[in-house]
N, C-alpha and C positions, 0 to 999 in steps of 0.2 A: 464231571465229565472225564473219561479216561483219556490220557494222553500218552502216546508211545514215546519210547526212547528216541526214535528217529525224529519225532516232532520237537522234542526238547532240544536235540542237537541242532535242528534247523533254526530254532529261536536263538540259540547261542550264536550261530553263524550270522544271523541277521543283526544281532547286537554288535558283533565285532566289525561287520561291514559299515554299520552306522557310525561306529566309533571312529573308523578310518576317515569318514567324511566330516567328522566334527559334529555330528548330530547327537548331542547329548541326550535329548529328550527321547528320541527313538531308541537309543542304546539302552537307557534305563527301562523303557517299556518292554523291550524284548527280553532283557535279562530278568526282569520281574516275572514275565510269563514263563521263562525257562525254569526258574526256581520254583514257581508255583506248580509247574508240572512235576518237578522232582518231589515236592512236598505231598502232593495229592495222589501219587501213583507209586506202586511198588516196583522200583527198578533195582535189581540185585546184581551181584557178581561184577563181571567184567564191564558190562554196560554202565553200571553206576560209577565204577572207578573212572571210566573214560569221560563220563559226563561231568564228574567232579573236577577232573583235570581241565576240562574245557571251560568250566565256570571260573576256575582260578585264573586262567589266561585271559578270559574276557574281563574279569574284574581288574586285572593288571592294566589292561588297555583302558578301561574306564578311569582308573585312578590317575592315569597319565595325561588325561585331558586337562588343559589349562583351566577351563571353567570349573571342572570338578575339583581341582586343587584349590581354588578359591573358596568353594562352597564347603568342602570337607578335606582339609589338609592332610588328615590322617587316613583318608581313604575308606573304602568299604572292602571287607575281607570275608572270605568263606571259611567257616568253621564246621567240620563235620558234626552232624547232629543238631546243628543250630540253623537248619534250613528255614524254619518258620520265622525266626528273628531276622534272617537276611531278606526274606520276602517282604516282610513288614517294613524294613528300612528302605528297600528299593521302591516300594510302593509309595512311601511317604516322600522320598526324594522326587519321584516322578510327578506326584500330585503338586508339590510345591513349585517345582520347576515349570510345570504347565501353567499354574496360576500366575506366575511371574511373567512368563512369555505372553500369555493372553492379556495381562494388564499392560505390558509394554506395547503390544500390537494395538490395543485400543487407544492408548495414548498417542501413538504414532499416527493413527487414523484420525483422531481428533485434531491434531496439529495440521495434518494434511488438509482436512476440510476447512479449517480456519484460514490457512494460507489461500485456499481456493476462494473462499468467501471474500477475503480482503482484495484479491486480484479483481474479482468481478465488480465489487463495490467501487474500487478505484477506477475501473473502466467506465462505470456508469456516471461517476463524478465528471469525468472528461467529456462524456456525451452531453451532460447538462450544460457544461461550459462551452459547448460547440467545438471542443478540441477532438475532432473525429479521428485524426491520425493517431493520436496517443491512445484513444479508446480502442481502435483497431489493433494496435500492437499489443495491448494488454489482453484483449480477447484471444488473439492468436496465441500468445505465450501461454495463456491458461489452457487452451485447447491442446497445445503440444505437451505442456508439463504434466497435465492430468488426463492424458489420453486414456480412454477406456472407462473413465468415471461414468457410470450409468446416468443418462439424462442430461449430461453436461452441454452437449452440442445443442440440444433442444433449448436449454436454459439460455445459452449465449445467443442463439438465434432469436429467441423471444425478446431478450433485452435489446438487441440491435434493432429489431422491428419497432419496439416501443421508443427507441432513441432516434428513429429516423433513418438508420442505415439499412433500408429495406432490401436493396439488392444483395448486399453482403449477407444479410440474414437468411436469404434463400439458400445460399451455399451451406451454411451451418445446419439449417433445418433438414435439408435433403440428405446430408451425411448422417445426421441424427436418425433419420428414418431408415437408412441403410443398416445402422447398428440395431435399431429396435423399430420394426414396422408397425408395432402396435402402441407407439407413444402418442397418446391423445393430444398432449400439448403441442408436439411437433406438427401433427396434422392440422390442428386449429390455426397455429401461427403461420404455417406455410400458405394455407388458404387466404388468410388475412394479407400476406405479403402480395400475393398475386392480385388481390383485390385493390390494394393501395397502388400497385403498378398498373392497374387497368387491364390486365392480361386475362380477360374473361374466359378465353378458351382453356387457359391453364388453371383458372379457378375451378371450372367444371371438372377438369381432369383430376385435380387434387381432391375435390370432394368425392368423386367416384372411387378414387384409390383409398380414401379414408373409410368409405362404406365397405369396400372389399376387405380391409384390414381389421376394422373395429366392429363390423357387423351392421345390420339394418337398423340404425338408430333414427328416431323421428327427427331430431334436430338437424342431422345431416341431410335427410331427405328434404326437409323444409328449405334448408340452405340451397340445395341443389335446385329445388323448384323456383326459388327467387332468382337465381342466376339464369335459369332457362327463361324466366319471365322477362328479364332485362334483355335477353337475346332474342326475344319474340319467338321462342321455340314452344308454341302453344301445346303441342301434343306431349312433349316431355313434362311440362308443367302439370297437365292433366293426369298423366300417368303416375307422377310422384304424388300428387294430392290424393288420387284414389287409393294408392298403396298405403299411405299413411292413414287415411279414413277407414280403410278396411281393418286395420289393426286397432285404431283408436278413433271411433266416430265422433268424439268430443273435441278433437284437435281443432281449435279455432283457426290457426294459421293455415292449415291444409284446407279448411272449408273456404277461406277467403281466396286462396289461390285457385281453387276449383271454380268458384263463382266468377273470378276475373277472366278465366280463359274460355269457359263454356260458350259465351256469346261469340268468341273469336272463331270457335270451331263449328258450332251448331247454329249460330245466328242469334239475333236478339230474342230475348224471352226465355232462353235456355236456362239461365241462372236462376230465374224465379219461377220455373215450371211447377206444375202441380206435384205435390208430394207423392212419391212412389211411382211417378210416371217415368218410364224408361226413355231416355234421350236417344235419338238416332245416332248410330255409330258414325264416326268420322270417316271421310274418304281415305282409302289407303294411301299412306305417304311413302316417299322414297326411303327405304330402310337406312338407318344410321347406326353407327357403332354406339352401343349403350351397354348398360349394366342391367342385371336382374333387379327388379323392384319388389321381389317377394320378401315379405316381412314375416 
């Protein structure tokens, strides 16, 4: 691909800017591209002379970096007519440095994850020993120290739920859903928290929110139907069961729910009515805030 003299000068300018910031990898990459443009294109006369002078200055900046002095004490230099060799050397240095940086970054990430695992496991040990105050401190420290780690708040909330710190778990799980509204574990654990706390109105709200975020899943509909059943909300139970059976006629749980509430709505004998017979429609009820049950 043809590269203009202007583009080569821009690469050199980017290299020198990166060098001033101490970004050795970017400096090498930009210089490599600049020399590659000089090799692959016919730049003559004054433009070539200016570019060569700029490359010499950029290489001087590069050789002055402390990291570069440790890697190549003698530095990298421009020799007219040896542009290909210079390009090969810069490419090699860039590739080796990137490999080293990636390896160091991976090692740092591994250590970070190990530290996080150790903190969470230590907190769980305190929970098992009923040392709840210490467990709370460790969970809070992990959340602060590793803030932004995907799924961490959901993980902490679920561990707290399993360890009996249900009310505290709600805080972490709700914050986890603020970070990622499609976190399935956070939705499931939050629903369980409200069930343990006996807050059935919040259980229903949490299930509906999960359906909005995760989509029309059978397990969530069944869960919603069972909550409505416990609250004696027969019409919601029937609507949920019918929505599930419309999508999957073989769902046993949905069929059970439907059979349980039909007599409540239509009277005795409705659950065992003749096959294919259409049941009378229930009397219109006072409208309630609900979600769509289309699957």
